[in-house]
MINU-87143 format. One line per 4 residues: number of its first residue (from 1); their letters; for each residue x, y, z of N, C-alpha, C, O. Coordinates in nm, 2 decimals. Each point is the difference from the previous one (the first is absolute). Layout:
NUM	A	X,Y,Z,X,Y,Z,X,Y,Z,X,Y,Z; ...
***
This chain:
1	MKSI	-1.20,-1.36,-0.19,-0.03,0.10,-0.09,-0.15,0.04,0.01,-0.04,0.12,0.01; -0.05,-0.22,0.00,-0.14,0.03,0.02,-0.03,0.07,0.13,-0.08,0.09,0.00; 0.16,-0.13,0.11,-0.03,0.07,0.13,0.05,0.15,-0.01,-0.07,0.08,0.06; 0.17,-0.05,-0.14,0.04,0.14,-0.01,-0.11,0.08,-0.07,-0.03,0.11,0.04
5	LLII	-0.02,-0.17,-0.15,-0.10,0.07,-0.08,-0.13,0.01,0.09,-0.06,0.11,-0.01; 0.03,-0.21,0.08,-0.12,0.01,0.09,0.02,0.11,0.10,-0.09,0.08,0.03; 0.21,-0.07,0.04,0.02,0.10,0.10,-0.01,0.14,-0.06,-0.07,0.09,0.05; 0.13,-0.07,-0.17,0.00,0.13,-0.06,-0.14,0.03,-0.05,-0.05,0.12,0.02
9	FLTT	-0.02,-0.22,-0.08,-0.14,0.03,-0.04,-0.09,0.03,0.12,-0.08,0.10,-0.01; 0.08,-0.17,0.11,-0.08,0.02,0.12,0.03,0.14,0.06,-0.09,0.07,0.04; 0.22,-0.04,-0.03,0.03,0.13,0.06,-0.05,0.11,-0.09,-0.06,0.10,0.05; 0.08,-0.11,-0.18,-0.05,0.10,-0.09,-0.15,0.01,0.00,-0.05,0.11,0.01
13	TLLS	-0.02,-0.22,-0.01,-0.14,0.00,0.00,-0.06,0.06,0.13,-0.09,0.09,0.00; 0.14,-0.13,0.12,-0.05,0.05,0.12,0.02,0.14,0.03,-0.08,0.07,0.06; 0.19,-0.01,-0.12,0.04,0.13,0.03,-0.05,0.10,-0.11,0.02,0.12,0.01; -0.08,-0.17,-0.12,-0.03,0.08,-0.11,-0.10,0.11,0.02,0.00,0.10,-0.07
17	NIND	-0.09,-0.12,0.17,-0.10,0.10,0.03,0.03,0.10,0.10,-0.08,0.09,0.04; 0.20,-0.09,0.02,0.04,0.09,0.10,0.04,0.13,-0.06,0.07,0.00,-0.11; -0.11,0.11,0.17,0.02,0.13,-0.05,0.15,0.03,-0.04,0.03,0.05,-0.11; 0.06,-0.08,0.20,0.14,0.01,-0.03,0.06,-0.13,-0.04,0.11,-0.03,0.05
21	GVLL	-0.17,-0.05,-0.13,0.04,-0.13,-0.03,0.14,-0.02,-0.05,0.07,-0.09,0.03; -0.03,0.18,-0.12,0.13,-0.01,-0.06,0.11,0.01,0.11,0.09,-0.08,0.00; -0.11,0.17,0.09,0.10,0.01,0.11,0.00,-0.12,0.09,0.11,-0.05,0.04; -0.23,0.00,-0.01,-0.01,-0.11,0.09,0.06,-0.13,-0.07,0.07,-0.08,0.07
25	KQAV	-0.10,0.07,-0.20,0.05,-0.12,-0.07,0.16,0.00,0.00,0.06,-0.10,0.02; -0.01,0.22,-0.04,0.15,0.01,0.00,0.05,-0.04,0.14,0.10,-0.08,0.01; -0.16,0.12,0.10,0.04,-0.04,0.13,-0.01,-0.15,0.02,0.09,-0.06,0.06; -0.20,0.01,-0.10,-0.02,-0.15,0.02,0.09,-0.08,-0.08,0.05,-0.10,0.05
29	FFGR	-0.02,0.14,-0.17,0.09,-0.07,-0.09,0.14,-0.01,0.05,0.08,-0.09,-0.04; -0.03,0.18,0.13,0.13,0.00,0.05,0.02,-0.14,0.06,0.10,-0.07,-0.02; -0.20,0.02,0.10,0.01,-0.13,0.07,-0.01,-0.11,-0.09,0.04,-0.12,0.03; -0.08,0.14,-0.15,-0.01,-0.11,-0.10,0.13,-0.02,-0.08,0.04,-0.11,-0.02
33	FERF	0.03,0.22,-0.01,0.11,-0.01,-0.08,0.13,-0.05,0.07,0.08,-0.07,-0.06; -0.07,0.10,0.19,0.13,-0.03,0.06,0.02,-0.15,0.01,0.11,-0.05,0.01; -0.22,-0.03,-0.03,0.01,-0.15,0.01,0.07,-0.05,-0.13,0.05,-0.12,0.00; -0.05,0.20,-0.10,0.06,-0.05,-0.13,0.13,0.07,-0.04,0.04,0.00,-0.12
37	INWP	0.02,0.06,0.22,0.13,0.07,-0.02,0.10,-0.07,0.09,-0.03,-0.02,0.12; 0.15,0.00,-0.17,0.11,-0.05,0.08,0.11,0.10,0.00,0.05,0.04,-0.10; -0.02,0.01,0.22,0.10,0.10,0.02,0.14,-0.06,0.01,0.01,-0.12,0.03; 0.10,0.19,-0.06,0.13,-0.05,0.03,0.02,-0.04,0.14,-0.07,0.04,0.09
41	QEQN	0.16,-0.13,-0.06,0.03,-0.05,0.13,0.03,0.12,0.10,0.06,0.10,-0.04; -0.12,-0.11,0.15,0.02,0.11,0.10,0.08,-0.06,0.12,-0.01,-0.12,0.03; 0.08,0.21,0.03,0.08,-0.04,0.12,-0.09,-0.02,0.12,0.01,-0.10,0.08; -0.11,0.19,-0.06,-0.08,0.00,0.12,-0.14,-0.03,-0.03,-0.08,0.09,-0.03
45	KRSP	0.04,-0.22,0.04,-0.13,-0.04,-0.03,-0.10,0.02,0.11,-0.12,-0.03,-0.01; 0.17,0.08,0.12,-0.09,0.03,0.12,-0.05,0.15,0.00,-0.09,0.03,0.07; 0.15,0.05,-0.16,-0.05,0.14,0.00,-0.13,0.01,-0.07,-0.04,-0.10,-0.07; -0.03,0.21,0.09,-0.14,0.01,-0.06,0.01,0.00,-0.16,0.10,0.04,-0.06
49	FVIG	-0.21,-0.08,0.00,-0.02,0.01,-0.14,-0.05,0.14,-0.02,-0.11,0.03,0.04; 0.19,0.05,-0.11,-0.03,0.15,-0.01,-0.06,0.03,-0.13,0.05,-0.02,-0.11; -0.17,0.08,0.12,-0.07,0.06,-0.12,0.02,0.15,0.02,-0.06,0.06,0.09; 0.14,0.00,-0.18,0.02,0.14,0.00,-0.09,0.08,-0.09,-0.04,-0.06,-0.11
53	IIGD	0.01,0.18,0.14,-0.08,0.09,-0.08,0.07,0.13,-0.02,0.04,0.06,0.10; -0.01,-0.02,-0.22,0.06,0.12,-0.03,-0.09,0.09,-0.08,-0.06,-0.04,-0.10; 0.04,0.16,0.15,-0.09,0.09,-0.07,-0.14,0.01,0.08,-0.01,-0.06,0.11; -0.08,0.12,-0.17,-0.13,0.02,0.07,-0.10,-0.11,-0.05,-0.06,0.00,-0.10
57	CPFK	0.06,-0.11,0.19,-0.08,-0.12,-0.03,-0.14,0.01,0.05,-0.02,0.01,0.12; -0.08,0.00,-0.21,-0.14,0.01,0.05,-0.06,-0.12,0.08,-0.10,0.01,0.06; 0.17,-0.13,-0.07,-0.05,-0.11,0.07,0.09,-0.05,0.11,-0.01,-0.12,0.04; 0.10,0.21,0.01,0.09,-0.04,0.11,-0.08,-0.05,0.12,0.04,-0.11,0.06
61	DKLI	-0.15,0.18,-0.02,-0.07,-0.04,0.12,-0.07,-0.14,-0.03,-0.01,-0.08,0.10; -0.03,0.05,-0.22,-0.06,-0.13,-0.03,0.10,-0.11,0.01,-0.02,-0.11,0.05; 0.15,0.14,-0.10,0.10,-0.10,0.01,0.03,-0.03,0.15,0.02,-0.11,0.04; -0.01,0.21,0.04,0.03,-0.02,0.14,-0.11,-0.08,0.07,0.02,-0.09,0.08
65	SIYS	-0.15,0.12,-0.11,-0.11,-0.07,0.06,-0.01,-0.14,-0.05,-0.03,-0.09,0.08; 0.07,0.06,-0.20,-0.01,-0.14,-0.06,0.12,-0.08,0.05,-0.02,-0.12,0.04; 0.14,0.18,-0.03,0.12,-0.08,0.03,0.06,0.01,0.13,0.10,-0.06,0.03; -0.15,0.15,0.06,0.05,0.00,0.14,-0.04,-0.13,0.06,-0.11,-0.05,-0.02
69	NKTF	0.20,0.00,0.10,-0.02,-0.13,0.07,0.00,-0.12,-0.10,-0.04,-0.11,0.04; 0.09,0.13,-0.16,0.01,-0.11,-0.09,0.15,-0.04,-0.02,0.09,0.08,0.04; -0.06,-0.20,-0.09,0.13,-0.04,-0.02,0.02,-0.05,-0.14,-0.10,-0.03,-0.07; 0.23,0.03,0.02,0.03,-0.06,-0.13,0.13,-0.08,0.03,0.10,0.05,0.05
73	ANRP	-0.11,-0.18,-0.08,0.11,-0.09,0.02,0.05,0.01,0.15,0.12,0.01,0.03; -0.22,-0.01,0.06,0.03,0.00,0.14,0.06,0.13,0.05,0.07,0.00,0.11; -0.08,0.10,-0.19,0.06,0.13,0.04,-0.11,0.11,0.01,-0.09,0.00,-0.08; 0.09,0.08,0.18,-0.11,0.10,0.01,0.01,0.10,-0.12,0.11,0.03,-0.04
77	IEIK	-0.22,0.01,-0.01,0.00,0.10,-0.11,0.00,0.14,0.07,-0.08,0.03,0.09; 0.17,0.05,-0.14,0.01,0.14,0.04,-0.02,0.10,-0.12,0.06,-0.02,-0.10; -0.16,0.11,0.12,-0.02,0.10,-0.10,0.07,0.13,0.04,-0.02,0.05,0.11; 0.11,0.00,-0.20,0.08,0.11,0.03,-0.01,0.11,-0.10,0.00,-0.03,-0.12
81	HINT	-0.01,0.15,0.16,0.00,0.12,-0.10,0.15,0.03,-0.02,0.07,0.02,0.10; -0.03,-0.02,-0.22,0.14,0.03,-0.03,0.02,0.15,-0.03,-0.07,0.05,-0.08; 0.17,0.01,0.15,0.02,0.14,-0.01,0.13,0.03,-0.07,0.02,0.11,-0.06; 0.08,-0.21,0.06,0.13,0.03,-0.07,0.03,-0.12,-0.09,-0.05,-0.11,0.01
85	LEEI	0.13,0.14,-0.11,0.04,-0.10,-0.10,0.08,-0.12,0.07,-0.02,-0.11,-0.04; 0.09,0.14,0.15,0.08,-0.10,0.07,-0.09,-0.10,0.07,0.04,-0.12,0.01; -0.16,0.16,0.03,-0.10,-0.10,0.06,-0.05,-0.10,-0.09,-0.05,-0.10,0.04; 0.06,0.12,-0.17,-0.06,-0.09,-0.10,0.07,-0.14,0.01,-0.07,-0.10,-0.01
89	QNCH	0.20,0.09,0.03,0.06,-0.12,0.01,-0.04,-0.09,0.11,0.04,-0.12,0.00; -0.11,0.17,0.10,-0.05,-0.08,0.11,-0.14,-0.06,-0.03,-0.05,-0.07,0.09; 0.00,0.09,-0.21,-0.13,-0.05,-0.03,0.00,-0.13,-0.08,0.10,-0.03,-0.07; -0.20,-0.05,0.08,-0.02,-0.11,-0.08,-0.08,0.03,-0.12,0.02,-0.03,-0.12
93	ILYI	-0.13,0.11,0.14,-0.09,0.06,-0.10,0.00,0.15,0.02,-0.01,0.05,0.11; 0.02,0.02,-0.22,-0.01,0.15,0.01,-0.11,0.04,-0.10,0.01,-0.03,-0.12; -0.12,0.09,0.17,-0.10,0.05,-0.08,0.03,0.15,-0.03,0.02,0.08,0.10; -0.01,-0.05,-0.22,0.03,0.14,-0.05,-0.13,0.07,-0.03,-0.06,-0.02,-0.10
97	APLE	0.02,0.11,0.19,-0.12,0.08,-0.01,0.04,0.13,-0.07,0.12,0.02,-0.03; -0.21,0.07,0.00,0.04,0.13,-0.07,0.11,0.06,0.08,-0.01,0.02,0.12; 0.11,0.02,-0.19,0.12,0.05,0.06,0.01,0.15,0.01,-0.04,0.07,-0.10; 0.10,-0.01,0.20,0.02,0.14,0.01,0.15,0.02,0.02,0.06,0.10,-0.06
101	NFTL	0.01,-0.18,0.14,0.14,0.03,0.03,0.10,-0.07,-0.08,0.12,0.04,0.00; -0.15,-0.15,-0.07,0.09,-0.08,-0.07,-0.05,-0.03,-0.14,-0.12,0.02,-0.03; 0.21,-0.05,-0.06,-0.04,-0.04,-0.14,0.00,-0.16,0.00,0.07,-0.06,0.08; -0.14,0.01,-0.18,0.00,-0.15,-0.02,0.14,-0.05,-0.02,0.04,-0.10,0.05
105	EEIL	0.04,0.18,-0.13,0.14,-0.05,-0.03,0.08,-0.01,0.13,0.08,-0.09,0.01; -0.10,0.19,0.08,0.08,-0.01,0.13,-0.04,-0.13,0.08,0.08,-0.06,0.06; -0.21,0.03,-0.06,-0.05,-0.12,0.07,0.05,-0.12,-0.07,0.05,-0.09,0.07; -0.06,0.08,-0.20,0.05,-0.12,-0.07,0.15,-0.02,0.02,0.05,-0.11,0.02
109	STAK	0.03,0.22,-0.02,0.14,-0.01,0.02,0.03,-0.05,0.14,0.10,-0.08,0.02; -0.17,0.13,0.08,0.03,-0.04,0.14,-0.04,-0.14,0.02,0.07,-0.07,0.08; -0.18,0.02,-0.14,-0.05,-0.13,0.03,0.07,-0.11,-0.09,-0.01,-0.12,0.03; 0.07,0.16,-0.13,0.07,-0.09,-0.10,0.09,-0.10,0.07,0.09,0.04,0.08
113	EKGV	-0.12,-0.17,-0.10,0.08,-0.11,0.05,0.00,-0.01,0.15,0.09,-0.06,0.06; -0.19,0.12,0.01,-0.01,-0.01,0.14,-0.11,-0.10,0.05,-0.02,-0.02,0.12; -0.05,-0.04,-0.22,-0.10,-0.09,0.03,-0.13,0.06,0.05,-0.08,-0.06,0.07; 0.05,0.19,-0.11,-0.12,0.06,0.04,-0.10,-0.01,-0.11,0.03,0.04,-0.11
117	FLMS	-0.15,-0.10,0.13,-0.10,-0.01,-0.10,-0.08,0.12,-0.01,-0.07,0.04,0.09; 0.08,0.03,-0.21,-0.06,0.13,-0.02,-0.14,-0.01,-0.06,-0.02,-0.08,-0.10; -0.08,0.15,0.16,-0.14,0.00,-0.05,-0.04,0.14,-0.02,0.04,0.09,0.07; -0.13,-0.07,-0.17,-0.06,0.14,-0.02,-0.13,-0.01,-0.07,-0.05,-0.11,-0.04
121	YHEG	-0.01,0.22,0.01,-0.12,0.02,-0.07,0.01,0.12,-0.09,-0.08,0.10,0.02; 0.18,-0.10,-0.11,0.03,0.11,-0.09,0.01,-0.05,-0.14,0.08,-0.09,-0.02; -0.14,0.15,-0.07,0.01,-0.04,-0.14,0.14,0.00,-0.05,0.07,0.10,0.02; -0.02,-0.21,-0.07,0.13,-0.01,-0.06,0.11,-0.03,0.09,0.12,-0.02,-0.04
125	WGER	-0.14,0.01,0.17,0.10,-0.02,0.10,0.05,-0.15,0.00,0.12,-0.02,0.04; -0.20,-0.07,-0.09,0.05,-0.14,-0.01,0.11,0.00,-0.11,0.10,-0.07,0.02; -0.13,0.14,-0.13,0.10,0.00,-0.11,0.13,0.07,0.05,0.11,-0.03,-0.05; -0.12,0.13,0.14,0.11,0.08,0.05,0.09,-0.08,0.10,0.11,0.05,0.03
129	GVHL	-0.17,-0.16,0.03,0.09,-0.07,0.09,-0.07,-0.05,0.13,0.06,-0.07,0.08; -0.18,0.11,-0.05,-0.08,-0.04,0.12,-0.03,-0.15,-0.03,-0.04,-0.04,-0.11; 0.05,-0.05,0.21,-0.02,-0.14,-0.02,-0.15,-0.03,-0.02,-0.03,-0.08,-0.09; -0.06,0.14,0.17,-0.14,-0.02,-0.02,-0.07,0.13,-0.01,0.01,0.08,0.09
133	NYYL	-0.09,-0.06,-0.19,-0.07,0.13,-0.02,-0.15,-0.04,-0.02,-0.04,-0.07,-0.09; -0.05,0.13,0.18,-0.14,-0.01,-0.02,-0.05,0.09,-0.12,0.06,0.10,-0.03; -0.17,-0.14,-0.03,-0.06,0.09,-0.10,-0.15,-0.04,-0.01,-0.04,-0.11,0.04; -0.04,0.20,-0.09,-0.14,-0.03,-0.02,-0.02,-0.04,-0.15,0.05,0.06,-0.09
137	SRSN	-0.12,-0.17,0.07,-0.03,-0.05,-0.13,-0.11,0.09,-0.06,-0.06,0.08,0.06; 0.03,-0.10,-0.19,-0.10,0.08,-0.06,-0.14,-0.02,0.06,-0.09,0.08,0.00; 0.07,-0.20,0.07,-0.13,-0.03,0.07,0.01,0.05,0.14,-0.08,-0.05,0.08; 0.18,0.13,-0.04,0.02,0.05,0.13,0.03,-0.11,0.11,-0.04,0.02,0.11
141	RLKF	0.10,-0.12,-0.15,0.05,-0.11,0.09,0.14,0.02,0.04,0.08,0.04,-0.09; -0.04,-0.05,0.21,0.13,0.01,0.05,0.08,-0.12,-0.06,-0.03,-0.11,0.03; 0.14,0.14,-0.10,0.09,-0.10,-0.05,0.14,0.04,0.04,0.02,0.10,0.06; 0.08,-0.19,-0.10,0.14,0.03,0.04,0.09,-0.05,-0.12,-0.03,-0.09,-0.07
145	ELNP	0.14,0.16,0.06,0.10,-0.03,-0.09,0.13,-0.03,0.08,0.02,0.06,0.10; 0.06,-0.16,-0.15,0.12,-0.03,0.06,0.12,0.02,-0.09,-0.01,-0.02,-0.12; 0.12,0.07,0.17,0.12,0.01,-0.07,0.10,-0.10,0.05,0.07,0.02,0.09; -0.07,-0.14,-0.16,0.09,-0.11,0.05,0.15,0.03,-0.02,0.09,-0.06,0.06
149	YTSK	-0.06,0.15,-0.15,0.14,0.03,-0.03,0.07,0.08,0.11,0.11,-0.03,0.04; -0.18,0.13,0.01,0.05,0.07,0.12,0.00,-0.09,0.12,0.09,0.02,0.09; -0.19,-0.10,-0.08,0.00,-0.10,0.12,0.12,-0.09,0.00,0.06,-0.02,0.10; -0.03,-0.03,-0.22,0.11,-0.09,-0.01,0.13,0.07,0.03,0.09,-0.05,0.07
153	RDKI	-0.07,0.18,-0.12,0.12,0.08,0.03,0.01,0.02,0.15,0.11,0.00,0.05; -0.22,0.02,0.02,0.00,0.03,0.14,0.00,-0.13,0.08,-0.02,0.01,0.13; 0.03,-0.12,-0.19,0.01,-0.13,0.07,-0.13,-0.04,0.07,0.01,-0.07,0.10; -0.12,0.11,-0.15,-0.13,-0.03,0.05,-0.07,-0.10,-0.10,-0.01,0.03,-0.12
157	KIDL	-0.03,-0.14,0.17,-0.06,-0.10,-0.08,-0.15,0.01,0.01,-0.06,0.00,0.11; -0.01,0.01,-0.23,-0.14,0.00,0.00,-0.05,-0.13,-0.05,0.04,-0.05,-0.10; -0.14,-0.01,0.18,-0.05,-0.13,-0.03,-0.07,0.01,-0.14,-0.07,0.10,-0.04; 0.09,-0.20,-0.04,-0.06,-0.01,-0.14,-0.15,0.01,0.01,-0.06,0.06,-0.10
161	KLLR	-0.01,-0.11,0.20,-0.14,0.01,0.01,-0.05,0.15,0.00,-0.09,0.04,-0.06; 0.17,0.04,0.13,-0.03,0.15,0.01,0.03,0.06,-0.14,-0.08,0.09,-0.05; 0.19,-0.13,-0.01,0.03,0.06,-0.13,-0.11,-0.03,-0.11,-0.03,0.08,-0.08; -0.02,-0.20,0.09,-0.11,-0.04,-0.09,-0.13,0.09,0.01,-0.07,0.02,-0.09
165	LSKV	0.05,0.03,0.21,-0.12,0.08,0.03,0.02,0.15,-0.04,-0.09,0.08,0.01; 0.21,-0.05,-0.04,0.03,0.15,-0.02,0.02,0.03,-0.14,0.01,-0.09,-0.09; 0.00,0.22,0.07,0.05,0.05,-0.13,0.15,0.02,0.02,0.04,0.08,0.09; 0.04,-0.14,-0.17,0.14,0.01,0.01,0.05,0.12,-0.08,-0.03,0.02,-0.11
169	VGRP	0.12,0.06,0.18,0.05,0.12,-0.06,0.15,0.00,0.02,0.06,-0.08,0.07; 0.01,0.18,-0.14,0.14,0.02,0.02,0.08,-0.07,-0.11,-0.06,-0.07,-0.09; 0.19,0.09,0.09,0.09,-0.06,-0.10,0.12,-0.06,0.07,0.04,0.05,0.11; 0.01,-0.16,-0.17,0.12,-0.06,0.06,0.12,0.09,-0.01,0.11,-0.04,0.05
***
């Protein structure tokens, strides 16, 4: 627990003075959260660990530069831009950026029970069904909320340590 807090604190402190700090923090935190998420059993554990991005993501290039040539659970990490709803089911994590072509409801319906961990940075989307939603606190610090009810429905297990650090939202 202390190590998680230390990692988050150091990351937040070191990046707080960067001009586009919020965007960079979101990109860096991707690599922190996946360690505390357990996905449903997969058939092909040799395939890449896919982080999908749907919509216009302002930190896509930062994600690629941070996570190219990295692995998760001995699997190469692949960053993919998602263009169709069908591609969502091939992701482990899907970041929902500002949308032009799809609605949140279409994405939630497509990802439901497929084991795709949904992340966003939109007010109220944690309550609406996104598993992890970033938000800025009153002191302009990047925080996150978790919806453990949709995670449970989607057979995604969130480590209790991560839940304790978050604002819990949603309803059973």
